[in-house]
PABAKE-864605 format. One record per residue (C-alpha): x, y, z; residue in three letters. Coordinates in steps of 0.05 Angstrom, whole numbers, padded with zeros to 5 digits, always signed. Each point is the difference from the previous one (the first is absolute). Layout:
BEGIN
XYZALA/...
***
This chain:
BEGIN
+01238-00984-00195MET/-00042+00056-00028LYS/-00047-00005+00060ASN/+00058+00004+00048GLN/+00021+00067-00029GLY/-00069+00027+00008ARG/-00002-00023+00072VAL/+00066+00034+00013THR/-00025+00065-00028VAL/-00064-00006+00039PHE/+00037-00013+00065LEU/+00046+00059-00014CYS/-00059+00045-00009LEU/-00031-00025+00064ILE/+00064+00009+00038MET/+00010+00070-00029SER/-00070+00020+00021GLY/+00010-00027+00069MET/+00067+00034+00006LEU/-00030+00066-00024LEU/-00057-00009+00049LEU/+00049-00014+00056GLY/+00042+00060-00017VAL/-00062+00044-00003THR/-00023-00027+00066ALA/+00067+00013+00031LEU/+00000+00070-00029ARG/-00069+00014+00028ALA/+00020-00029+00067ALA/+00062+00044+00000ASN/-00040+00062-00016LEU/-00052-00018+00052PHE/+00054-00009+00052ALA/+00033+00065-00022ALA/-00066+00037+00007LYS/-00011-00031+00068GLY/+00070+00019+00021LYS/-00012+00071-00023THR/-00065+00004+00041ALA/+00035-00028+00061ILE/+00057+00049-00009ALA/-00050+00057-00007ALA/-00036-00020+00064ARG/+00067-00006+00035SER/+00019+00069-00024SER/-00066+00027+00027VAL/+00016-00032+00068SER/+00070+00031-00003SER/-00030+00069-00009MET/-00049-00012+00056LYS/+00058-00020+00044ALA/+00026+00071-00006MET/-00051+00023+00052TYR/+00011+00060+00044GLN/+00032-00034+00060SER/-00008+00056+00051TYR/-00075+00005-00010ILE/-00009-00076+00003PHE/+00042-00008+00063GLU/-00033+00058+00037HIS/-00070+00003-00029TYR/-00010-00071-00029HIS/-00021+00028-00067ILE/+00028-00031-00064LEU/+00014+00049-00058LEU/+00054+00016-00050PHE/+00024+00064-00032ASP/-00021+00000-00073LYS/+00054+00052-00015THR/+00057-00038+00034LEU/+00021+00058+00044GLY/-00021+00056-00046GLY/+00031-00027-00064ARG/-00067-00007-00034GLY/-00045-00055-00027GLU/+00047-00012-00058ALA/+00053-00022+00050ALA/-00051-00050+00028PHE/-00012-00028-00070GLU/+00075-00006-00013GLU/+00010-00037+00066ARG/-00056-00048-00016PHE/+00029-00012-00070SER/+00068-00014+00030GLN/-00029-00048+00050ASN/-00037-00036-00056LEU/+00064-00006-00041SER/+00038-00027+00059ASP/-00054-00053+00011ASN/+00005-00024-00072LEU/+00058-00032-00038SER/+00038+00031-00058ASP/-00047-00035-00048ALA/-00055+00050+00019PHE/-00001+00073-00019THR/-00045+00049+00038VAL/-00028+00046-00054THR/-00050+00039+00042GLU/-00024+00012+00071THR/-00053+00053+00010ALA/-00033+00016+00066ILE/-00073+00009-00016THR/-00027+00017+00069ASP/+00018+00009+00073PHE/-00045-00016+00058ASP/+00013+00057+00048MET/-00007-00003+00076LEU/-00044+00062-00002THR/-00047-00021-00056ASP/-00073-00004+00016GLY/+00002+00044+00062ASP/+00060-00038+00029ASN/-00034-00067-00012ALA/+00065-00040-00001ALA/+00024+00033+00064LEU/-00065-00016+00035LYS/+00003-00073-00024THR/+00071-00010+00026GLN/-00019+00033+00066ILE/-00060-00046+00006ARG/+00042-00062-00014ASP/+00053+00021+00050TYR/-00050+00015+00055MET/-00027-00071-00004LYS/+00064-00022+00032TYR/+00015+00061+00044ALA/-00009-00002+00075ALA/-00072+00007+00022ALA/+00019+00056+00048GLU/+00001+00049-00058TYR/-00073-00012-00016GLY/-00050+00057+00008VAL/-00062-00041+00013ASP/+00006+00012+00074HIS/+00005+00075-00013LEU/-00062+00001-00043ALA/-00035-00037+00055GLY/+00020+00051+00052LYS/-00022+00062-00039VAL/-00061-00032-00031GLY/-00037+00047-00046ASP/+00020+00062+00037TYR/-00003+00060-00047GLU/+00054+00041+00033GLY/-00047+00057+00015ARG/-00047+00024+00055ILE/-00069-00031+00006SER/-00064+00033-00024GLU/-00018+00013+00072GLU/+00063+00040+00010ALA/-00014+00039-00064GLU/-00069+00016+00027ASP/+00031+00025+00064THR/+00043+00048-00038ILE/-00059+00025-00041GLU/-00042+00010+00062ARG/+00056+00040+00032SER/+00002+00045-00061LYS/-00075+00011+00004GLU/+00002+00013+00074GLU/+00055+00051-00011GLY/-00044+00038-00048GLU/+00057+00013-00047LEU/-00012+00053-00054PRO/+00028-00048-00053SER/+00028-00070-00007ASP/+00070+00026+00015ASP/+00016-00006+00074GLY/+00067+00037-00009ARG/+00007+00065+00038THR/+00072+00012-00017ASP/-00018+00039-00064THR/+00063+00042-00001ALA/+00045-00061+00003GLY/+00039+00033+00057GLU/-00022-00044+00057GLY/-00062-00005+00043PHE/-00038+00061+00027PRO/+00028+00018+00067GLY/+00071-00021-00017ASP/+00023+00070+00011GLU/-00025-00001+00073VAL/+00049-00023+00052GLN/-00007-00021+00071GLY/+00031+00032+00061GLU/+00064-00036-00012THR/+00008+00034-00067GLY/+00013-00066-00036ALA/-00013-00008-00073ASP/-00059-00047-00009PRO/+00028-00026-00066GLU/+00058-00029+00039GLU/-00035-00035+00057ASP/-00067-00013-00031GLY/-00041+00043+00048ASP/-00047+00059-00012VAL/-00034+00043+00051THR/-00072+00020+00011ASP/+00019+00073+00009GLY/-00013-00001+00075SER/+00068-00025+00020GLY/-00030-00064+00028GLU/-00006-00071-00024THR/-00065-00040-00001ALA/+00018-00022+00071GLU/+00009+00072+00022GLY/+00074-00004+00010SER/+00028+00071-00006PRO/+00071-00027+00000LYS/-00003-00034-00067LYS/-00056+00042-00031GLY/-00005-00046-00060LYS/-00046-00051-00032VAL/+00037-00055-00036LYS/-00019-00013-00072ASP/+00020-00072-00015PRO/+00000+00015-00075ARG/+00062+00041+00009ARG/+00038-00064+00015VAL/-00025-00043-00057THR/+00007+00057-00050LYS/+00075-00011+00003LYS/-00003-00076-00003MET/+00013-00006-00074LYS/+00058-00005-00048GLY/+00069-00002+00032ASN/-00027+00009+00070LEU/-00048-00058-00007LEU/+00057-00046-00020LEU/+00042+00026+00057ALA/-00055-00015+00050ILE/-00014-00070-00027VAL/+00071-00027-00011LEU/+00049-00020+00055PRO/+00052+00054+00015GLU/+00057-00042-00028GLU/-00032-00009-00068SER/+00037+00026-00061GLU/-00038+00002-00065VAL/+00034+00011-00067ALA/-00029+00056-00042ASN/+00040-00008-00064GLU/-00050-00007-00058PRO/+00005-00053-00054ILE/-00007+00013-00074ASP/-00070-00025-00015MET/+00001+00019-00074SER/+00034-00066-00019ILE/-00046-00044+00042LEU/-00060-00039-00028PRO/-00048+00045+00038SER/+00033+00063-00027GLY/-00004+00069+00029GLU/-00058+00007+00050PRO/-00058+00048-00012ASP/+00022+00059+00042PHE/-00069+00031-00004SER/-00023-00054+00049ASP/+00068-00016+00029PHE/-00017+00015+00072PHE/-00071-00025-00001SER/-00014-00028+00069GLY/+00053+00042+00035GLU/-00035+00067-00010THR/-00061-00014+00042LYS/-00012+00055+00050GLY/+00018-00014+00072CYS/-00015+00070+00026ASP/-00075-00017+00008PHE/-00029+00068-00011ASP/-00047-00020-00057ASP/-00056-00049+00016ILE/-00013-00017-00073ASP/+00073-00013-00014GLU/+00004-00045+00061MET/-00062-00039-00021LYS/+00029-00010-00070GLU/+00065-00026+00030ASN/-00038-00048+00044LEU/-00044-00028-00055THR/+00046-00009-00060ASP/+00026-00068+00020GLY/+00001-00062-00044GLU/-00026-00070+00018PRO/+00054-00042+00032TRP/-00023-00072+00001GLY/-00020-00009-00073SER/+00064+00031-00026SER/+00042-00047+00042LEU/-00037-00062-00024VAL/+00006+00020-00074ASP/+00075+00011+00004ALA/+00020-00051+00052GLY/+00057-00036-00037GLU/+00033+00064-00024GLY/-00003+00031+00070LEU/+00027-00063+00032ALA/+00057-00002-00050TYR/+00018+00073+00015ALA/+00005-00014+00074ARG/+00041-00061-00015CYS/+00056+00032-00040VAL/+00000+00076+00012PHE/+00026+00039+00060ASN/-00037+00050+00043SER/+00017+00047+00057TYR/-00015-00055+00051THR/+00031-00058-00040SER/+00064+00016-00038GLN/+00031-00069-00004ASP/-00037-00031-00059ARG/+00044+00030-00053ASN/+00069+00026+00021GLU/+00032+00063-00028ASP/-00058+00028-00040THR/-00003+00068-00035VAL/-00063+00019+00039LEU/-00001-00027+00071GLN/-00075+00008+00009TYR/-00026-00040-00058GLU/-00070-00016+00023LEU/-00010+00074+00013GLU/+00021+00013-00072TYR/-00049-00051-00025LEU/-00055+00034+00041ALA/+00013+00073-00019VAL/+00052+00002-00056GLY/+00045+00058+00022ARG/+00072+00009-00024PRO/+00035-00003+00068SER/-00002-00040+00064ASP/-00018+00063+00040TYR/-00057+00018-00046MET/-00027-00071-00002ASN/+00003-00008+00075LEU/-00031+00069+00012SER/-00057-00013-00049ALA/-00014-00070+00026ALA/-00002+00024+00073VAL/-00047+00057-00018SER/-00047-00046-00037ARG/-00001-00051+00055ILE/-00016+00055+00050VAL/-00060+00020-00042TRP/-00021-00073-00004MET/-00002+00000+00076ARG/-00034+00067+00010VAL/-00071-00023-00018PRO/+00007-00060+00047LEU/+00018+00047+00057CYS/-00054+00050-00018PHE/-00055-00052-00001VAL/+00019-00024+00070TYR/+00002+00071+00028LEU/-00072+00010-00020GLN/-00020-00059+00044THR/+00041+00019+00061ASP/-00041+00048+00043ALA/+00058+00014+00047VAL/+00048+00021-00054LYS/-00053+00041-00036MET/-00012+00034+00067GLY/+00074+00017+00004GLU/-00004+00030-00070ILE/-00061+00043+00017ARG/+00035+00026+00062ALA/+00051+00030-00047ILE/-00044+00020-00058THR/-00053+00037+00041LEU/+00046+00058+00022PRO/+00044-00007-00062LEU/-00058+00011-00048SER/-00009+00070+00027LEU/+00072+00016-00016ILE/+00009-00030-00069VAL/-00071+00018-00021MET/-00020-00070-00024ILE/-00067-00027+00024PRO/+00010-00048+00058GLU/-00032-00061-00033PRO/+00044+00008-00061VAL/+00062+00013+00041LEU/-00014-00063+00041THR/+00003-00042-00063GLN/+00062+00035-00025LEU/+00036-00012+00066VAL/-00024-00072-00001ALA/+00032-00007-00068GLY/+00063+00034+00027CYS/+00004-00049+00058TRP/-00013-00059-00047SER/+00058+00023-00043TYR/+00047+00004+00059ALA/-00022-00069+00023GLU/+00013-00027-00070ALA/+00070+00030+00001VAL/+00013-00035+00067ALA/-00025-00065-00031ASP/+00047+00006-00060VAL/+00057+00017+00048ARG/-00013-00068+00031THR/-00004-00035-00067LEU/+00068+00023-00026VAL/+00031-00029+00063ARG/-00021-00069-00023GLY/-00061-00005+00046LYS/-00072-00014-00019LYS/-00059+00046+00011VAL/-00072-00023+00007GLY/-00044+00014-00061LEU/-00053+00034+00043THR/+00008+00048+00058LYS/-00027-00007+00070ASN/+00011+00028+00069ALA/+00055-00051+00014ALA/+00044+00015-00060ASN/-00012+00075-00004TRP/+00067+00036+00010VAL/-00005+00075-00004THR/-00028+00053+00047ASP/-00038+00059-00030ILE/+00028+00046+00054ASN/+00072-00020-00015ASN/+00004-00023-00073LEU/+00072+00023-00010GLY/+00029-00048+00052GLU/-00050-00058-00001THR/+00008-00009-00075VAL/+00072-00019+00014MET/-00020-00054+00050SER/+00030-00070-00007ASP/-00054-00052-00007VAL/+00014-00071+00024PRO/-00004-00058-00049GLU/-00071-00026-00003SER/+00014-00058-00047GLY/-00067+00009-00036VAL/-00024+00045-00056GLY/+00036+00023-00063LEU/+00074+00012-00011SER/+00035+00056-00039TYR/+00009-00047-00060GLU/-00073-00019+00004ASP/-00018+00073-00013TYR/+00051+00004-00056LEU/-00033-00062-00030THR/-00067+00035+00002ILE/+00029+00062-00033LEU/+00031-00043-00055MET/-00066-00036-00012SER/-00035+00065-00019PHE/+00038+00004-00067HIS/+00028-00069-00017MET/+00014+00017-00072ASP/+00048+00055+00022GLU/+00028-00045+00054THR/+00020-00053-00051TYR/+00034+00052-00043THR/+00037+00028+00060ARG/+00025-00071+00015MET/+00033+00003-00068LEU/+00030+00067+00019ASP/+00033-00029+00061LEU/+00025-00061-00037MET/+00032+00044-00053GLN/+00031+00048+00050LEU/+00035-00056+00037ASN/+00019-00041-00061ALA/+00031+00061-00033CYS/+00055+00002+00052ARG/+00028-00063-00031GLU/-00026+00010-00071ASP/-00005+00076-00013PRO/-00031-00008-00069GLU/-00057-00046+00023PHE/-00070+00028-00009ARG/-00065-00034+00020MET/-00031+00025-00065THR/+00047-00050-00035ASN/-00017-00058+00046ALA/-00027-00059-00039ALA/-00025-00068+00022VAL/-00003-00033-00068GLY/+00011+00009-00075PHE/-00015-00030-00068SER/+00051-00008-00056VAL/+00000-00020-00073ASN/+00058-00046-00018VAL/+00028-00020-00069SER/+00057-00051-00006VAL/+00032-00029-00062ASP/+00022-00072-00002TYR/+00026-00037-00060ASP/-00038+00043-00049GLY/-00064+00000+00040HIS/-00028+00057+00043THR/-00037-00012+00064PHE/-00045+00058+00022SER/-00044+00002+00061PHE/-00021+00042+00060GLU/+00016-00017+00071THR/-00013+00034+00066ASP/+00012-00005+00075GLY/-00021+00033+00065GLU/+00008-00007+00074TYR/
***
């Protein structure tokens, strides 16, 4: 009997131990499950916050991002929303004691690295027609400037002219060319019709009726600014000139000290050194296109231009590719600047061809020989100045063709030359038939964008913000995030679970 009592006690102890072990195991399993549930709830809360993406930008530009300030309410509001989501995902047995956002991954971090990554991912599936490989193949490694042979031609002309200095300008008073005050027998003002006389009352052909020698530079001198745009655009075009507020954009206020760089190049062609500088300051085309191919293809895929305004309806700026290329605060300024820069991209191409065309150079010399005696510029130098003038007019005619949706051959030849040196004013307005080959207006905008891709990416953010703000006025690209990290602390049945979780697109 005594042994039976001992056995009973022993069995009770064994059972108690097993029961305690079972309860402990159940307790541990419960805590483990609770911790797991907390982690799942935290990840679900992260996903809920990521689901609050900026819908306009995703729908129109295919970029995923969220506003870390929740419409301007601040990062604290973001934390509160996350904490509320976490509480909603847990039962009443859990208490959220802390949620602290430790870091945001911004769209603009690392020189817009996240933006570039999303663009790259999107362009893998975008239509091949938006690629720029074919464009890079067309322009090759062209440097956008005249050849060394053409430079040598200009230098030889300066030497042959025996100039007293490197400055070929004779208009020292800034009041016009020498001889401007002389009028022909008709009494017309040479500033108005572009003619000057040789003082004898006769033209180079000996016609006493007209008594004038035409200076083609008088025509191109006026082909800039407002008049250039009027010449290039169709008559029915209406371009908005209301400026946007750039101070709130990612790119900020532009540097006005260089605001009109590229539009201030001289087109009066009275200074041989200035002309040479304008013809030789181009940038390589082919390499820049290859390096930035995906970004350029994306821009052409989603942003409007003067010749394609159906990619994104009802935008703040209608000419978006032009903005990406030059960064001006209004459609008018963007279009004007883009047109001017494309003209100067074409001028060296035209100038190089002129030097090889003996017939056209003969037409130039027929004008410059008598004209040099009037304007007091050595004939060899004046010949090159007028060649530059004619090249500029031809480039304007080319751009006039481009903005009408037609293509223009990269190089010039006798077949595609448009203007007439003896009648620049009218022939520059000629309508050129569609050739189907060459580069388009958007191709040239693409080249302009490729010269400064870092700025181009930032200007993309400008346009996204401008258009998104019409639906969400407080949205700012500087608050655009693509991911975040958060520290979480949750109490459950006397235990605290603390960990860090994160999420990104």
